[in-house]
Structures are given as structure tokens and as C-alpha cells.
C-alpha positions as CSV (number, residue, x, y, z in Angstrom):
1,M,12.3,1.0,-2.1
2,W,12.3,5.2,-1.6
3,V,11.0,7.6,-4.1
4,G,10.5,10.1,-1.2
5,R,7.5,9.6,0.6
6,I,7.0,6.8,-1.8
7,E,7.9,2.7,-2.0
8,L,7.1,-0.7,-2.5
9,A,7.9,-3.8,-0.1
10,T,7.8,-7.0,-0.9
11,L,7.2,-9.7,2.1
12,K,7.3,-13.9,2.0
13,A,2.9,-13.8,1.4
14,G,3.4,-17.7,3.8
15,G,0.6,-19.3,2.2
16,R,-1.8,-16.6,3.5
17,S,-4.4,-15.4,0.4
18,L,-4.2,-12.0,0.2
19,A,-7.4,-10.5,2.5
20,Q,-5.2,-12.1,4.9
21,N,-2.6,-11.0,4.3
22,V,-3.3,-7.4,3.9
23,N,-6.1,-8.0,7.5
24,D,-2.3,-8.6,9.9
25,L,-0.2,-6.3,8.3
26,V,-3.4,-3.5,8.6
27,D,-3.9,-5.0,12.3
28,T,-0.6,-4.3,12.9
29,K,0.3,-1.1,11.2
30,V,-3.0,0.1,13.5
31,R,-1.8,-0.7,16.6
32,V,1.9,-0.7,16.5
33,N,1.2,3.2,13.9
34,G,-1.3,4.4,15.2
35,W,-2.9,3.9,11.3
36,A,-6.6,5.1,11.6
37,I,-8.1,3.1,8.1
38,E,-10.2,5.1,6.0
39,S,-11.1,2.9,3.5
40,Q,-10.5,-0.6,1.4
41,Q,-11.1,-2.1,-1.7
42,P,-10.5,-3.7,-3.7
43,Q,-8.5,-2.9,-7.1
44,R,-6.2,-4.7,-9.1
45,L,-2.8,-3.6,-10.0
46,G,-0.5,-5.5,-12.6
47,G,-3.1,-8.0,-13.7
48,E,-4.1,-9.7,-10.2
49,P,-6.0,-8.7,-7.8
50,A,-5.6,-6.1,-4.8
51,I,-5.9,-4.1,-2.0
52,Q,-6.3,-0.1,-1.0
53,V,-6.0,0.6,2.3
54,E,-6.3,4.7,2.3
55,Y,-5.1,6.2,6.3
56,R,-4.5,8.4,8.5
57,F,-1.4,8.4,11.3
58,G,0.5,10.7,13.6
59,G,-0.3,13.6,15.7
60,T,-1.8,15.8,12.3
61,S,-3.3,13.0,11.3
62,R,-1.6,12.7,7.4
63,Y,-2.4,11.1,4.6
64,G,-1.5,7.4,3.4
65,T,-2.9,5.4,0.7
66,A,-1.2,1.3,-0.1
67,V,-2.4,-0.6,-2.3
68,L,-1.2,-5.1,-2.1
69,T,-1.5,-7.6,-4.0
70,Q,-0.2,-11.1,-3.9
71,R,2.0,-13.4,-7.0
72,S,3.3,-16.4,-6.1
73,D,4.6,-16.3,-2.3
74,R,5.5,-12.4,-2.7
75,L,2.7,-9.9,-0.4
76,Y,4.1,-6.9,-2.7
77,V,2.7,-3.7,-0.7
78,W,3.6,0.1,-2.4
79,G,2.9,3.1,-0.6
80,W,2.6,6.6,0.0
81,T,2.2,9.1,2.5
82,A,1.1,13.1,1.9
83,G,3.4,15.6,3.7
84,G,5.8,18.5,2.3
85,F,4.7,22.0,0.3
86,T,5.6,20.9,-3.4
87,C,3.2,16.9,-2.7
88,N,3.4,16.0,-5.9
89,E,2.9,11.9,-4.8
90,P,-0.1,11.3,-5.6
91,Q,-0.2,11.7,-9.6
92,V,3.0,9.8,-9.1
93,F,1.8,7.2,-7.3
94,G,-1.5,7.2,-9.5
95,A,0.7,7.3,-12.6
96,I,2.8,4.2,-11.2
97,I,-0.4,2.1,-10.1
98,S,-2.0,2.6,-12.9
99,T,1.4,1.5,-15.0
100,F,3.0,-1.6,-12.9
101,Q,3.4,-4.3,-14.6
102,F,5.0,-8.5,-13.8
103,L,7.9,-8.9,-16.4
104,Q,7.3,-12.8,-15.6
């Protein structure tokens, strides 16, 4: 689902832990997309443990955030990237993350 530069991706967890899946995803993004990781911090998302990754990428060193959590055999990756001149994504993204809940 795309809302501006905010996205939600769901992936198979493949029987791996949240930390393993985050490390695999970050390693791939660093290698393939040129992410430069600024920080990785634990947090909670929808009542579940989560990891927030702050990164930069591209020739203009654009900023991005990804928050990853895992439930059952699904990995949920919320992300946004900065851009545009009227960038309200940080506030919208923060509201989505702070109110996100799993229904089941």
C-alpha cells in the first residue's frame, strides 16, 4: 500500500526471528539500494516488539525510516522516505505508527 512516500510491506518471516529478518533486510538494502544506516532502535508497534531503522540513501543522501515488526510468520515493514517541498510525511508516519494495532 502506498500513501505518498509511506508504505507497508508484508513479507514471510520464514521461521526466523525479528532480529534476523531485520538484519537480512538491512544487509540487502545496504548492498542493493545503497542505504547508509544511521541507527537501529528497539520499540513497540501494535503491541509487538519492533525495530526502527533510520537510514540515508541516494546521491542527495535522502532520509528514510523503516519500522519492522513480526507476528506469526509475517514480517511487517512500515517505511517512509523524505522528499518534496511540503513534506508532512514525518507527522503522518508518526501518527500511523503510534496508533497501529493488529485486529487479530
